[in-house]
LUMGUZA-610498 format. One record per residue (C-alpha): residue number from 1; x, y, z; residue in three letters. Coordinates in nm, 3 decimals, m for minus. Layout:
(node NUM; (X; Y; Z); 'ALA') ...
//
This chain:
(node 1; (12.047; 7.386; 7.439); 'MET') (node 2; (11.846; 7.700; 7.333); 'THR') (node 3; (11.531; 7.535; 7.407); 'THR') (node 4; (11.659; 7.463; 7.767); 'GLU') (node 5; (11.762; 7.819; 7.800); 'ARG') (node 6; (11.423; 7.965; 7.683); 'LEU') (node 7; (11.250; 7.738; 7.930); 'SER') (node 8; (11.438; 7.902; 8.201); 'LEU') (node 9; (11.355; 8.225; 8.077); 'PHE') (node 10; (10.989; 8.136; 8.097); 'VAL') (node 11; (11.034; 8.015; 8.456); 'GLU') (node 12; (11.184; 8.333; 8.559); 'LEU') (node 13; (10.932; 8.565; 8.387); 'ASN') (node 14; (10.583; 8.459; 8.436); 'PRO') (node 15; (10.448; 8.759; 8.241); 'TRP') (node 16; (10.554; 8.566; 7.931); 'TRP') (node 17; (10.259; 8.343; 7.996); 'ARG') (node 18; (10.020; 8.591; 8.175); 'THR') (node 19; (10.103; 8.924; 8.035); 'GLY') (node 20; (10.139; 9.083; 8.365); 'GLU') (node 21; (10.369; 9.093; 8.685); 'VAL') (node 22; (10.227; 8.869; 8.964); 'PRO') (node 23; (10.008; 9.098; 9.182); 'SER') (node 24; (10.202; 9.021; 9.509); 'SER') (node 25; (10.558; 9.119; 9.362); 'TRP') (node 26; (10.561; 9.496; 9.328); 'PRO') (node 27; (10.483; 9.575; 9.685); 'GLY') (node 28; (10.431; 9.939; 9.833); 'LEU') (node 29; (10.457; 10.183; 9.529); 'THR') (node 30; (10.768; 10.408; 9.599); 'ARG') (node 31; (10.699; 10.692; 9.351); 'LYS') (node 32; (11.018; 10.869; 9.392); 'LYS') (node 33; (11.215; 10.589; 9.277); 'TYR') (node 34; (10.971; 10.442; 9.028); 'LEU') (node 35; (10.944; 10.775; 8.854); 'ASN') (node 36; (11.320; 10.826; 8.846); 'GLU') (node 37; (11.357; 10.486; 8.691); 'VAL') (node 38; (11.083; 10.550; 8.437); 'LEU') (node 39; (11.223; 10.909; 8.343); 'LYS') (node 40; (11.529; 10.725; 8.177); 'TRP') (node 41; (11.379; 10.397; 8.069); 'VAL') (node 42; (11.348; 10.490; 7.717); 'GLU') (node 43; (11.697; 10.626; 7.676); 'ASP') (node 44; (11.990; 10.417; 7.589); 'ASP') (node 45; (12.164; 10.455; 7.923); 'PHE') (node 46; (12.228; 10.146; 8.116); 'ILE') (node 47; (12.031; 10.218; 8.436); 'GLN') (node 48; (12.227; 10.113; 8.756); 'VAL') (node 49; (12.002; 10.063; 9.050); 'ILE') (node 50; (12.209; 10.011; 9.381); 'SER') (node 51; (12.156; 10.053; 9.748); 'GLY') (node 52; (12.233; 9.863; 10.082); 'ILE') (node 53; (12.114; 9.512; 10.092); 'ARG') (node 54; (11.740; 9.447; 10.149); 'ARG') (node 55; (11.643; 9.811; 10.084); 'CYS') (node 56; (11.389; 9.712; 9.812); 'GLY') (node 57; (11.583; 9.717; 9.490); 'LYS') (node 58; (11.430; 9.430; 9.336); 'THR') (node 59; (11.072; 9.517; 9.443); 'THR') (node 60; (11.112; 9.868; 9.268); 'ILE') (node 61; (11.217; 9.693; 8.950); 'ILE') (node 62; (10.913; 9.480; 8.963); 'TYR') (node 63; (10.709; 9.806; 8.983); 'GLN') (node 64; (10.883; 9.952; 8.696); 'VAL') (node 65; (10.821; 9.634; 8.490); 'LEU') (node 66; (10.455; 9.630; 8.591); 'ASP') (node 67; (10.396; 10.014; 8.492); 'LYS') (node 68; (10.572; 9.947; 8.155); 'LEU') (node 69; (10.363; 9.640; 8.078); 'MET') (node 70; (10.048; 9.814; 8.177); 'LYS') (node 71; (10.095; 10.122; 7.989); 'GLU') (node 72; (10.211; 9.893; 7.687); 'LYS') (node 73; (10.553; 10.057; 7.652); 'LYS') (node 74; (10.700; 9.707; 7.620); 'PHE') (node 75; (10.536; 9.383; 7.498); 'ASN') (node 76; (10.554; 9.144; 7.820); 'PRO') (node 77; (10.740; 8.878; 7.608); 'GLN') (node 78; (11.002; 9.149; 7.519); 'ASN') (node 79; (11.071; 9.194; 7.895); 'VAL') (node 80; (11.357; 8.968; 8.052); 'LEU') (node 81; (11.421; 8.971; 8.412); 'PHE') (node 82; (11.726; 8.749; 8.521); 'VAL') (node 83; (11.856; 8.706; 8.873); 'ASN') (node 84; (12.241; 8.669; 8.836); 'CYS') (node 85; (12.250; 8.523; 9.183); 'ASP') (node 86; (12.050; 8.215; 9.061); 'ASP') (node 87; (12.285; 7.914; 9.010); 'VAL') (node 88; (12.083; 7.792; 8.722); 'LYS') (node 89; (12.123; 8.102; 8.548); 'VAL') (node 90; (12.508; 8.098; 8.573); 'ARG') (node 91; (12.524; 7.738; 8.476); 'GLU') (node 92; (12.323; 7.795; 8.163); 'ASN') (node 93; (12.481; 8.126; 8.074); 'PHE') (node 94; (12.852; 8.170; 8.115); 'LYS') (node 95; (12.841; 8.530; 8.000); 'TYR') (node 96; (12.600; 8.812; 8.014); 'LEU') (node 97; (12.642; 8.839; 7.646); 'THR') (node 98; (12.500; 8.477; 7.628); 'ASP') (node 99; (12.173; 8.599; 7.793); 'ILE') (node 100; (12.134; 8.887; 7.565); 'ALA') (node 101; (12.215; 8.676; 7.256); 'GLY') (node 102; (11.950; 8.407; 7.318); 'VAL') (node 103; (11.685; 8.683; 7.415); 'PHE') (node 104; (11.766; 8.872; 7.094); 'ASP') (node 105; (11.722; 8.563; 6.868); 'SER') (node 106; (11.343; 8.542; 6.957); 'VAL') (node 107; (11.059; 8.781; 6.897); 'GLY') (node 108; (11.063; 9.122; 6.733); 'THR') (node 109; (11.065; 9.494; 6.863); 'GLY') (node 110; (11.246; 9.699; 7.139); 'LYS') (node 111; (11.337; 9.483; 7.414); 'LYS') (node 112; (11.420; 9.521; 7.802); 'LEU') (node 113; (11.660; 9.313; 7.998); 'ILE') (node 114; (11.695; 9.336; 8.382); 'VAL') (node 115; (12.012; 9.190; 8.523); 'LEU') (node 116; (11.944; 9.175; 8.901); 'ASP') (node 117; (12.255; 9.120; 9.128); 'GLU') (node 118; (12.481; 9.158; 8.822); 'VAL') (node 119; (12.801; 9.150; 9.044); 'GLN') (node 120; (12.765; 8.771; 9.048); 'TYR') (node 121; (12.936; 8.765; 8.700); 'TYR') (node 122; (13.302; 8.825; 8.669); 'ASP') (node 123; (13.402; 9.138; 8.495); 'GLU') (node 124; (13.045; 9.234; 8.476); 'TRP') (node 125; (13.143; 9.607; 8.397); 'GLU') (node 126; (13.332; 9.496; 8.075); 'LEU') (node 127; (13.038; 9.266; 7.980); 'GLN') (node 128; (12.786; 9.538; 8.037); 'CYS') (node 129; (12.998; 9.776; 7.819); 'LYS') (node 130; (12.988; 9.519; 7.550); 'ASN') (node 131; (12.609; 9.456; 7.579); 'LEU') (node 132; (12.559; 9.835; 7.562); 'TYR') (node 133; (12.791; 9.874; 7.241); 'ASP') (node 134; (12.632; 9.576; 7.070); 'THR') (node 135; (12.266; 9.629; 7.139); 'TYR') (node 136; (12.221; 9.999; 7.176); 'ARG') (node 137; (11.902; 10.102; 7.033); 'GLY') (node 138; (11.765; 9.749; 7.030); 'LYS') (node 139; (11.779; 9.628; 7.387); 'ILE') (node 140; (11.756; 9.845; 7.696); 'LYS') (node 141; (11.941; 9.730; 8.001); 'PHE') (node 142; (11.886; 9.791; 8.365); 'ILE') (node 143; (12.123; 9.643; 8.625); 'ILE') (node 144; (12.111; 9.625; 8.997); 'SER') (node 145; (12.329; 9.509; 9.284); 'GLY') (node 146; (12.448; 9.607; 9.630); 'SER') (node 147; (12.595; 9.965; 9.663); 'SER') (node 148; (12.959; 9.839; 9.777); 'ALA') (node 149; (12.986; 9.634; 9.487); 'THR') (node 150; (12.862; 9.856; 9.216); 'LEU') (node 151; (13.014; 10.175; 9.356); 'LYS') (node 152; (13.375; 10.062; 9.428); 'THR') (node 153; (13.435; 9.852; 9.113); 'SER') (node 154; (13.795; 9.888; 8.971); 'LYS') (node 155; (13.651; 9.874; 8.630); 'ASN') (node 156; (13.349; 10.099; 8.659); 'LEU') (node 157; (13.532; 10.344; 8.417); 'ASN') (node 158; (13.409; 10.099; 8.121); 'PHE') (node 159; (13.065; 10.237; 8.183); 'LEU') (node 160; (13.157; 10.598; 8.185); 'THR') (node 161; (12.899; 10.780; 7.967); 'GLY') (node 162; (12.703; 10.473; 7.933); 'ARG') (node 163; (12.512; 10.455; 8.252); 'MET') (node 164; (12.265; 10.646; 8.489); 'MET') (node 165; (12.297; 10.559; 8.855); 'PRO') (node 166; (11.993; 10.547; 9.084); 'ILE') (node 167; (12.054; 10.475; 9.456); 'THR') (node 168; (11.781; 10.322; 9.668); 'ILE') (node 169; (11.736; 10.350; 10.057); 'THR') (node 170; (11.512; 10.198; 10.312); 'PRO') (node 171; (11.150; 10.340; 10.353); 'PHE') (node 172; (11.117; 10.720; 10.448); 'SER') (node 173; (10.884; 10.790; 10.734); 'PHE') (node 174; (10.609; 10.863; 10.476); 'GLU') (node 175; (10.662; 10.518; 10.324); 'GLU') (node 176; (10.667; 10.364; 10.657); 'PHE') (node 177; (10.340; 10.514; 10.744); 'LEU') (node 178; (10.174; 10.395; 10.412); 'ARG') (node 179; (10.314; 10.047; 10.461); 'ALA') (node 180; (10.138; 10.066; 10.807); 'LYS') (node 181; (9.805; 10.151; 10.628); 'LYS') (node 182; (9.797; 10.503; 10.771); 'ILE') (node 183; (9.633; 10.752; 10.540); 'THR') (node 184; (9.788; 11.087; 10.526); 'LEU') (node 185; (9.634; 11.417; 10.404); 'PRO') (node 186; (9.814; 11.588; 10.094); 'PRO') (node 187; (10.156; 11.708; 10.202); 'ILE') (node 188; (10.177; 12.081; 10.092); 'LYS') (node 189; (10.554; 12.138; 10.177); 'GLY') (node 190; (10.474; 12.421; 10.422); 'ASP') (node 191; (10.506; 12.362; 10.801); 'PHE') (node 192; (10.236; 12.547; 10.923); 'GLU') (node 193; (9.981; 12.414; 10.678); 'ALA') (node 194; (10.102; 12.068; 10.705); 'ASP') (node 195; (10.109; 12.086; 11.095); 'TYR') (node 196; (9.732; 12.181; 11.090); 'LYS') (node 197; (9.656; 11.880; 10.854); 'GLY') (node 198; (9.864; 11.626; 11.057); 'LEU') (node 199; (9.839; 11.700; 11.416); 'ILE') (node 200; (9.509; 11.516; 11.473); 'LEU') (node 201; (9.664; 11.192; 11.354); 'LEU') (node 202; (9.878; 11.175; 11.678); 'ASN') (node 203; (10.174; 11.029; 11.502); 'LEU') (node 204; (10.424; 11.012; 11.784); 'ASN') (node 205; (10.325; 10.659; 11.888); 'ALA') (node 206; (10.391; 10.516; 11.541); 'ILE') (node 207; (10.706; 10.747; 11.508); 'LEU') (node 208; (10.853; 10.548; 11.816); 'GLN') (node 209; (10.833; 10.218; 11.618); 'GLU') (node 210; (11.012; 10.389; 11.333); 'TYR') (node 211; (11.283; 10.537; 11.565); 'LEU') (node 212; (11.365; 10.183; 11.691); 'GLU') (node 213; (11.306; 9.961; 11.403); 'PHE') (node 214; (11.364; 10.198; 11.099); 'GLY') (node 215; (11.254; 10.142; 10.741); 'GLY') (node 216; (11.388; 9.826; 10.586); 'PHE') (node 217; (11.070; 9.713; 10.396); 'PRO') (node 218; (11.067; 9.334; 10.527); 'ALA') (node 219; (11.147; 9.450; 10.881); 'ILE') (node 220; (10.873; 9.719; 10.887); 'VAL') (node 221; (10.620; 9.441; 10.783); 'LEU') (node 222; (10.750; 9.156; 11.017); 'ALA') (node 223; (10.623; 9.082; 11.371); 'SER') (node 224; (10.802; 9.264; 11.661); 'ALA') (node 225; (10.975; 8.956; 11.785); 'ASP') (node 226; (11.157; 8.912; 11.447); 'LYS') (node 227; (11.271; 9.246; 11.367); 'LYS') (node 228; (11.601; 9.268; 11.570); 'SER') (node 229; (11.712; 8.917; 11.449); 'GLN') (node 230; (11.644; 9.025; 11.075); 'MET') (node 231; (11.838; 9.341; 11.131); 'ALA') (node 232; (12.140; 9.152; 11.277); 'ARG') (node 233; (12.117; 8.908; 10.972); 'GLU') (node 234; (12.127; 9.210; 10.733); 'TYR') (node 235; (12.427; 9.364; 10.925); 'PHE') (node 236; (12.616; 9.045; 10.880); 'ASP') (node 237; (12.530; 9.008; 10.520); 'GLU') (node 238; (12.681; 9.346; 10.440); 'VAL') (node 239; (12.998; 9.268; 10.644); 'ILE') (node 240; (13.064; 8.908; 10.517); 'TYR') (node 241; (12.904; 8.931; 10.160); 'LYS') (node 242; (12.996; 9.271; 10.064); 'ASP') (node 243; (13.299; 9.415; 10.278); 'ILE') (node 244; (13.498; 9.086; 10.347); 'VAL') (node 245; (13.454; 8.957; 10.000); 'LYS') (node 246; (13.493; 9.248; 9.794); 'LEU') (node 247; (13.800; 9.393; 9.980); 'TRP') (node 248; (13.935; 9.038; 10.081); 'GLU') (node 249; (13.961; 9.147; 10.449); 'ILE') (node 250; (14.171; 8.895; 10.662); 'LYS') (node 251; (14.085; 9.022; 11.015); 'ASP') (node 252; (13.720; 9.000; 11.025); 'ILE') (node 253; (13.706; 9.035; 11.404); 'LYS') (node 254; (13.852; 9.388; 11.402); 'ASN') (node 255; (13.644; 9.491; 11.112); 'LEU') (node 256; (13.332; 9.398; 11.308); 'GLU') (node 257; (13.464; 9.574; 11.610); 'LYS') (node 258; (13.484; 9.903; 11.410); 'VAL') (node 259; (13.141; 9.839; 11.252); 'ALA') (node 260; (12.975; 9.799; 11.593); 'LEU') (node 261; (13.170; 10.085; 11.737); 'PHE') (node 262; (13.017; 10.309; 11.465); 'LEU') (node 263; (12.675; 10.156; 11.515); 'ALA') (node 264; (12.696; 10.205; 11.898); 'GLN') (node 265; (12.811; 10.561; 11.857); 'ASN') (node 266; (12.556; 10.703; 11.626); 'VAL') (node 267; (12.565; 11.090; 11.617); 'GLY') (node 268; (12.895; 11.119; 11.788); 'GLN') (node 269; (13.198; 11.286; 11.646); 'ARG') (node 270; (13.520; 11.088; 11.595); 'PHE') (node 271; (13.881; 11.096; 11.471); 'SER') (node 272; (14.047; 10.780; 11.311); 'TYR') (node 273; (14.278; 10.776; 11.592); 'ARG') (node 274; (14.012; 10.744; 11.857); 'LYS') (node 275; (13.839; 10.465; 11.689); 'ILE') (node 276; (14.166; 10.279; 11.634); 'ALA') (node 277; (14.249; 10.317; 11.996); 'GLU') (node 278; (13.895; 10.202; 12.089); 'ALA') (node 279; (13.920; 9.864; 11.891); 'VAL') (node 280; (14.284; 9.802; 11.919); 'GLY') (node 281; (14.374; 9.853; 11.553); 'GLU') (node 282; (14.629; 10.063; 11.377); 'ASN') (node 283; (14.507; 10.406; 11.247); 'LYS') (node 284; (14.560; 10.349; 10.864); 'ASN') (node 285; (14.378; 10.002; 10.879); 'THR') (node 286; (14.093; 10.158; 11.084); 'THR') (node 287; (14.057; 10.435; 10.821); 'GLN') (node 288; (14.032; 10.178; 10.550); 'ASN') (node 289; (13.765; 9.995; 10.727); 'TYR') (node 290; (13.544; 10.296; 10.779); 'LEU') (node 291; (13.574; 10.370; 10.403); 'HIS') (node 292; (13.469; 10.011; 10.326); 'TYR') (node 293; (13.187; 10.031; 10.572); 'ILE') (node 294; (13.073; 10.372; 10.427); 'GLU') (node 295; (13.082; 10.251; 10.073); 'GLU') (node 296; (12.866; 9.946; 10.181); 'SER') (node 297; (12.592; 10.226; 10.288); 'TYR') (node 298; (12.593; 10.112; 10.648); 'LEU') (node 299; (12.703; 10.450; 10.767); 'ILE') (node 300; (12.766; 10.791; 10.651); 'LYS') (node 301; (13.059; 11.020; 10.771); 'MET') (node 302; (12.936; 11.380; 10.801); 'ILE') (node 303; (13.219; 11.649; 10.749); 'GLU') (node 304; (13.255; 11.980; 10.940); 'TYR') (node 305; (13.099; 12.279; 10.772); 'TYR') (node 306; (13.367; 12.516; 10.659); 'ALA') (node 307; (13.440; 12.720; 10.362); 'LYS') (node 308; (13.798; 12.563; 10.360); 'SER') (node 309; (13.836; 12.207; 10.247); 'THR') (node 310; (14.150; 12.179; 10.417); 'ALA') (node 311; (13.956; 12.280; 10.753); 'GLN') (node 312; (13.705; 12.031; 10.677); 'GLN') (node 313; (13.945; 11.763; 10.643); 'PHE') (node 314; (14.134; 11.835; 10.967); 'ARG') (node 315; (13.805; 11.830; 11.180); 'LYS') (node 316; (13.642; 11.527; 11.327); 'GLU') (node 317; (13.369; 11.344; 11.138); 'LYS') (node 318; (13.035; 11.258; 11.267); 'LYS') (node 319; (12.869; 10.905; 11.234); 'ILE') (node 320; (12.524; 10.849; 11.096); 'MET') (node 321; (12.365; 10.520; 11.022); 'LEU') (node 322; (12.158; 10.444; 10.704); 'VAL') (node 323; (11.884; 10.303; 10.938); 'ASP') (node 324; (11.846; 10.315; 11.305); 'PRO') (node 325; (11.784; 9.946; 11.351); 'ILE') (node 326; (12.143; 9.893; 11.320); 'PHE') (node 327; (12.183; 10.057; 11.664); 'HIS') (node 328; (11.878; 9.920; 11.846); 'THR') (node 329; (11.906; 9.567; 11.731); 'SER') (node 330; (12.256; 9.538; 11.875); 'ARG') (node 331; (12.255; 9.768; 12.178); 'PHE') (node 332; (11.869; 9.813; 12.267); 'GLY') (node 333; (11.688; 10.139; 12.312); 'LEU') (node 334; (11.887; 10.338; 12.550); 'ILE') (node 335; (11.816; 10.699; 12.448); 'ASN') (node 336; (11.567; 10.824; 12.183); 'ASN') (node 337; (11.774; 11.148; 12.124); 'GLY') (node 338; (12.038; 10.995; 11.894); 'PRO') (node 339; (11.787; 10.786; 11.704); 'LEU') (node 340; (11.595; 11.104; 11.647); 'ALA') (node 341; (11.891; 11.284; 11.531); 'GLU') (node 342; (11.968; 10.982; 11.305); 'ASN') (node 343; (11.614; 10.987; 11.150); 'CYS') (node 344; (11.650; 11.358; 11.086); 'ALA') (node 345; (11.973; 11.274; 10.899); 'TYR') (node 346; (11.813; 10.991; 10.693); 'VAL') (node 347; (11.530; 11.230; 10.603); 'HIS') (node 348; (11.780; 11.500; 10.496); 'LEU') (node 349; (11.989; 11.265; 10.287); 'ALA') (node 350; (11.696; 11.152; 10.076); 'LYS') (node 351; (11.684; 11.515; 9.917); 'ALA') (node 352; (12.043; 11.431; 9.772); 'ASN') (node 353; (12.186; 11.754; 9.931); 'THR') (node 354; (12.521; 11.798; 10.092); 'LYS') (node 355; (12.488; 11.759; 10.480); 'ILE') (node 356; (12.741; 11.888; 10.737); 'PHE') (node 357; (12.765; 11.951; 11.093); 'TYR') (node 358; (12.919; 12.247; 11.289); 'TRP') (node 359; (13.068; 12.318; 11.609); 'LYS') (node 360; (13.248; 12.600; 11.768); 'ASN') (node 361; (13.181; 12.644; 12.136); 'ASN') (node 362; (12.837; 12.492; 12.074); 'TYR') (node 363; (12.739; 12.239; 11.815); 'GLU') (node 364; (12.485; 12.237; 11.542); 'VAL') (node 365; (12.372; 11.875; 11.448); 'ASP') (node 366; (12.344; 11.965; 11.069); 'PHE') (node 367; (12.388; 12.216; 10.818); 'VAL') (node 368; (12.253; 12.199; 10.472); 'VAL') (node 369; (12.294; 12.443; 10.189); 'GLU') (node 370; (11.994; 12.523; 9.971); 'SER') (node 371; (12.159; 12.726; 9.855); 'PRO') (node 372; (12.185; 12.946; 10.174); 'MET') (node 373; (12.310; 12.750; 10.469); 'ALA') (node 374; (12.043; 12.633; 10.703); 'THR') (node 375; (12.140; 12.505; 11.051); 'PRO') (node 376; (11.924; 12.224; 11.202); 'ILE') (node 377; (11.931; 12.131; 11.562); 'GLU') (node 378; (11.763; 11.807; 11.697); 'VAL') (node 379; (11.619; 11.853; 12.052); 'LYS') (node 380; (11.396; 11.554; 12.093); 'TYR') (node 381; (11.212; 11.685; 12.389); 'GLN') (node 382; (10.919; 11.926; 12.454); 'ASN') (node 383; (11.090; 12.120; 12.744); 'ASP') (node 384; (11.301; 12.352; 12.540); 'ILE') (node 385; (11.531; 12.580; 12.736); 'LYS') (node 386; (11.727; 12.888; 12.649); 'SER') (node 387; (12.049; 12.698; 12.636); 'GLU') (node 388; (11.907; 12.453; 12.384); 'ASP') (node 389; (11.928; 12.752; 12.132); 'PHE') (node 390; (12.294; 12.837; 12.185); 'LYS') (node 391; (12.426; 12.623; 11.900); 'GLY') (node 392; (12.184; 12.807; 11.653); 'LEU') (node 393; (12.263; 13.134; 11.812); 'TYR') (node 394; (12.642; 13.069; 11.777); 'SER') (node 395; (12.598; 12.973; 11.412); 'PHE') (node 396; (12.400; 13.303; 11.353); 'PHE') (node 397; (12.688; 13.474; 11.502); 'LYS') (node 398; (12.960; 13.342; 11.279); 'HIS') (node 399; (12.738; 13.320; 10.948); 'PHE') (node 400; (12.575; 13.656; 10.955); 'LYS') (node 401; (12.393; 13.622; 10.624); 'LYS') (node 402; (12.205; 13.332; 10.772); 'VAL') (node 403; (11.863; 13.438; 10.863); 'LYS') (node 404; (11.673; 13.109; 10.924); 'TYR') (node 405; (11.724; 12.806; 11.135); 'GLY') (node 406; (11.533; 12.486; 11.237); 'ILE') (node 407; (11.499; 12.300; 11.568); 'MET') (node 408; (11.341; 11.959; 11.569); 'VAL') (node 409; (11.148; 11.887; 11.887); 'THR') (node 410; (10.922; 11.605; 12.001); 'LYS') (node 411; (10.593; 11.799; 11.983); 'ASP') (node 412; (10.662; 12.182; 12.011); 'ARG') (node 413; (10.564; 12.355; 11.700); 'PHE') (node 414; (10.623; 12.739; 11.710); 'GLU') (node 415; (10.819; 13.019; 11.560); 'THR') (node 416; (11.098; 13.182; 11.758); 'HIS') (node 417; (11.230; 13.533; 11.665); 'LYS') (node 418; (11.584; 13.639; 11.785); 'THR') (node 419; (11.664; 13.987; 11.893); 'THR') (node 420; (11.849; 14.059; 11.574); 'ASP') (node 421; (11.557; 13.941; 11.351); 'GLY') (node 422; (11.655; 13.576; 11.263); 'ARG') (node 423; (11.392; 13.307; 11.259); 'THR') (node 424; (11.416; 12.959; 11.425); 'ILE') (node 425; (11.116; 12.737; 11.354); 'GLN') (node 426; (11.043; 12.478; 11.607); 'LEU') (node 427; (10.921; 12.164; 11.435); 'VAL') (node 428; (10.807; 11.827; 11.576); 'PRO') (node 429; (11.008; 11.543; 11.434); 'LEU') (node 430; (10.707; 11.364; 11.290); 'TRP') (node 431; (10.632; 11.674; 11.094); 'LEU') (node 432; (10.992; 11.734; 10.989); 'PHE') (node 433; (11.014; 11.368; 10.852); 'LEU') (node 434; (10.721; 11.440; 10.635); 'LEU') (node 435; (10.833; 11.768; 10.499); 'SER') (node 436; (10.973; 11.808; 10.159); 'SER') 
//
């Protein structure tokens, strides 16, 4: 039996024979995530890599393994990658501890085990705790899975103090451009300097593709006639394989109605009552559905910017998608404005900062604290009129310490000074999406 199991390991880990990860596996290098994983790889923590389905988690793991082997941090024969979704794996190894036990019995030296799609094992949290406690200092563990499954586990407390979470998202605009073989000059993190370096590339045409089809790696590289169908399949996978299965949803039709309502109304403010009325469901069930959909990383609900938590709770939420293709693949390209706003949100979210919206008589699309509040208004157009500034002006009036705001445009780049000395920087969307 042990010989059969080791043969399966050899089949799943070609570097045991060749000494390296197959060159076609790592894909586009995503330095942010690669460096984040590598930073903790020599510590004992179980690294938990999660993210929406198809965002590139496994590819990043291959990049990590490739780097570790090339830098000789681990002997290739001491690196084990196991896809827990593989039926053959689950037939040969009833428990995760069986996998570790067989691997531990061969060879010497520090070892690394990657358990991809770990949620396919029952009580994986408790099993991973046992792995950590048994093999700490001897075997390093990296686990991965869909966000909904890993984030909402009832038994995740078993791993408290033992894990280091990392969340992966679809391609940023910069990664999208690299995937399209577009070479960028060094990004300096200064709007004016970067504008001068990037303006000659005429990025608006390629930006339009990103607005419509987003950043899921396989969709970015797919032909135009396949992109929307792939996105619909991704959407259905999240609904059926994550949400329905994890939360044992019985009324799947109404769950789909809620998810599609959210995808259609990207950038809109809403209350639970409004959505419940729109889809013909009661408020409590609708609120639960929204929670499940958000935990699955399909959407994010943006809260109102206020110093009072109670005030935030009472106000409407604002809907953003993890990727714009969940809108365009279902409803087509109707208006670039909401898609531009959604792409601006996706970029801000990658900085792991808290994002809000604000509204009084006028609305500000986003407010970020870094540490001073910065209001950001998205006007994806070049004809900027005086009324387009009213949201930012109103925000400045209510928050007198705030001296700087941003307006994201289509092509306009200029600095606007208010009569009371505030600064509003007009920035093209393509430049904003490449800023740090």
